[in-house]
C-alpha positions as CSV (number, residue, x, y, z in Angstrom):
1,S,-19.7,-5.0,-25.6
2,N,-21.8,-7.2,-23.3
3,G,-21.3,-6.1,-19.7
4,E,-21.9,-9.5,-18.2
5,A,-19.5,-11.2,-20.7
6,L,-16.8,-8.6,-20.1
7,R,-17.2,-9.0,-16.3
8,F,-16.8,-12.7,-16.6
9,R,-13.7,-12.3,-18.9
10,G,-12.1,-9.7,-16.7
11,D,-12.6,-11.8,-13.6
12,Y,-11.3,-14.9,-15.4
13,L,-8.1,-13.1,-16.5
14,Y,-7.6,-11.5,-13.1
15,K,-7.9,-14.8,-11.3
16,R,-5.4,-16.4,-13.7
17,G,-2.9,-13.6,-13.0
18,E,-3.0,-12.2,-16.6
19,Y,-3.2,-8.7,-15.4
20,E,-2.3,-6.8,-18.6
21,Q,-5.2,-8.4,-20.4
22,A,-7.5,-8.1,-17.4
23,I,-6.7,-4.3,-17.3
24,Q,-7.8,-4.0,-21.0
25,V,-11.1,-5.7,-20.2
26,F,-11.5,-3.6,-17.0
27,D,-11.0,-0.5,-19.1
28,L,-13.7,-1.6,-21.4
29,L,-16.0,-2.1,-18.4
30,A,-15.4,1.3,-16.7
31,E,-18.2,3.3,-18.3
32,G,-20.7,0.5,-17.9
33,E,-19.8,-0.2,-14.3
34,A,-20.2,3.5,-13.4
35,A,-23.6,3.6,-15.0
36,R,-25.0,0.6,-13.1
37,D,-27.8,1.1,-10.5
38,L,-25.6,1.9,-7.5
39,D,-28.7,2.3,-5.3
40,D,-29.0,-1.5,-5.3
41,F,-26.8,-2.8,-2.5
42,D,-25.7,-6.0,-4.3
43,I,-24.7,-4.1,-7.4
44,R,-22.9,-1.5,-5.3
45,I,-20.8,-4.3,-3.7
46,E,-20.2,-5.9,-7.1
47,V,-19.0,-2.6,-8.6
48,A,-16.7,-2.0,-5.6
49,L,-15.2,-5.4,-6.1
50,Y,-14.7,-4.6,-9.8
51,Y,-12.7,-1.4,-8.8
52,Y,-10.7,-3.4,-6.2
53,R,-9.7,-6.0,-8.7
54,F,-8.9,-3.3,-11.3
55,A,-6.7,-1.7,-8.7
56,Q,-5.0,-4.9,-7.8
57,A,-4.3,-5.7,-11.5
58,L,-2.9,-2.2,-12.0
59,R,-0.7,-2.5,-8.9
60,A,0.6,-5.9,-10.1
61,V,1.9,-4.3,-13.3
62,D,3.4,-1.4,-11.3
63,R,0.9,1.2,-12.2
64,V,0.6,2.3,-8.6
65,A,-0.7,5.8,-9.2
66,D,-3.6,4.5,-11.3
67,S,-4.3,1.7,-8.8
68,L,-4.7,4.3,-6.0
69,H,-7.6,5.9,-7.9
70,R,-9.3,2.6,-8.3
71,Y,-8.9,1.7,-4.6
72,E,-10.5,5.0,-3.8
73,D,-13.4,4.3,-6.2
74,A,-13.9,1.0,-4.4
75,L,-13.9,2.6,-1.0
76,A,-16.3,5.3,-2.2
77,L,-18.8,2.6,-2.9
78,N,-17.9,0.3,0.1
79,P,-16.0,2.2,2.8
80,S,-15.7,-0.9,4.9
81,H,-14.0,-3.1,2.2
82,L,-11.1,-4.4,4.3
83,P,-8.8,-5.5,1.4
84,S,-9.1,-2.1,-0.2
85,L,-8.3,-0.4,3.1
86,E,-5.3,-2.6,3.7
87,A,-4.1,-1.9,0.2
88,V,-4.6,1.9,0.2
89,G,-3.1,2.6,3.6
90,P,0.5,1.9,2.6
91,L,0.0,3.9,-0.7
92,Y,-1.2,6.9,1.3
93,M,1.9,6.6,3.6
94,E,4.2,6.4,0.6
95,Q,2.7,9.7,-0.7
96,E,2.8,11.2,2.8
97,R,-1.0,11.7,2.8
98,W,-1.0,11.3,6.6
99,D,-4.6,12.6,7.2
100,E,-6.0,10.1,4.9
101,A,-3.8,7.3,6.1
102,V,-4.8,7.8,9.7
103,K,-8.4,7.4,8.8
104,V,-7.7,4.3,6.9
105,Y,-5.8,2.6,9.7
106,R,-8.3,3.6,12.3
107,N,-11.0,2.2,10.1
108,I,-9.2,-1.1,9.8
109,L,-8.9,-1.3,13.6
110,Q,-12.5,-0.5,13.9
111,L,-13.6,-3.1,11.4
112,T,-11.4,-5.9,12.9
113,G,-12.2,-4.9,16.5
114,G,-8.5,-5.1,17.2
115,Q,-8.7,-8.9,16.9
116,G,-7.3,-11.3,14.4
117,D,-3.9,-12.5,13.3
118,P,-1.3,-10.9,15.7
119,T,1.3,-10.3,12.9
120,R,-1.2,-8.5,10.7
121,L,-2.7,-6.6,13.6
122,A,0.8,-5.6,14.8
123,A,1.6,-4.3,11.3
124,T,-1.6,-2.2,11.4
125,Y,-0.7,-0.7,14.8
126,S,2.8,0.0,13.6
127,N,1.6,1.7,10.5
128,L,-0.9,3.8,12.5
129,G,1.9,4.7,14.9
130,E,4.0,5.8,12.0
131,V,1.2,8.0,10.7
132,E,0.6,9.5,14.2
133,L,4.3,10.2,14.5
134,H,4.3,12.1,11.2
135,L,1.2,14.0,12.3
136,G,3.1,15.1,15.4
137,N,0.9,13.0,17.8
138,L,3.8,11.6,19.9
139,D,1.6,10.2,22.7
140,K,-0.7,8.4,20.2
141,A,2.2,7.2,18.2
142,K,3.9,5.6,21.2
143,K,0.6,4.0,22.3
144,R,0.2,2.4,18.8
145,F,3.8,1.2,18.7
146,N,3.4,-0.3,22.2
147,K,0.2,-2.1,21.1
148,A,2.1,-3.6,18.2
149,L,4.8,-4.7,20.7
150,D,2.2,-6.3,22.9
151,L,1.2,-8.4,20.0
152,R,4.7,-9.0,18.7
153,P,7.4,-8.2,21.3
154,N,10.2,-8.1,18.7
155,D,8.5,-6.3,16.0
156,I,11.3,-4.3,14.4
157,K,9.1,-1.6,12.9
158,A,7.4,-1.0,16.2
159,L,10.7,-0.9,18.1
160,Q,12.1,1.6,15.6
161,G,8.9,3.6,16.0
162,V,9.2,3.8,19.8
163,A,12.9,4.8,19.4
164,R,11.9,7.7,17.0
165,V,9.2,8.8,19.5
166,L,11.8,8.9,22.3
167,F,14.3,10.6,20.0
168,A,11.7,13.3,19.2
169,R,11.1,13.8,22.9
170,E,14.8,13.9,23.6
171,D,14.2,11.2,26.2
172,W,17.7,9.7,26.4
173,N,16.9,7.4,29.3
C-alpha cells in the first residue's frame, strides 16, 4: 500500500517488459497518483510519466482503448510530453478523431520546431497531411505531404497522400 514502494515496483516491472504485472501495480497506484499534489511541478511531471508508462504497458498487451485514456491523462498533466503525443496521434487517426489528431500533430511540429530525424519528421508531416485530407483541407494536406517528400523524397505514405489530394481535385495531369 506504500505509494513509493508501488511506484518503484511498477517502474521496475515496466522496464523489464513485464507489462501484465506492471499494469496490476499501476492499477493499485491509480487512486494515490490522482491524489498527489499536482500543483507541484515536479510531482505533476512524475504523475504524467506514470500515466504514460501505464498507457505504454496497456498498449503492449493490446488494451489500446484503455491505453488511450491513460495517454490523455498524461497529456492533461503535461501537454508537451512528446512521447505521449507521438503515441496518441496514430490512435486518434485509427478512431477517426481528426480534430484531436490535427492538434496533436501540430503540437509535435511546434515542439520539435520542424527539426530532428528526417524519417521521424517525414512521418509526422505525412500523418498531419492525412489528417488534413480527412478534414477536407486539400491545400494544407498537399503542403504537408510535400514537406514530407522534401525530407524523404521516396516516402510512400507521402506520395500516396499527394496522389489522393490530386484525385480529390480531379487533377489528372
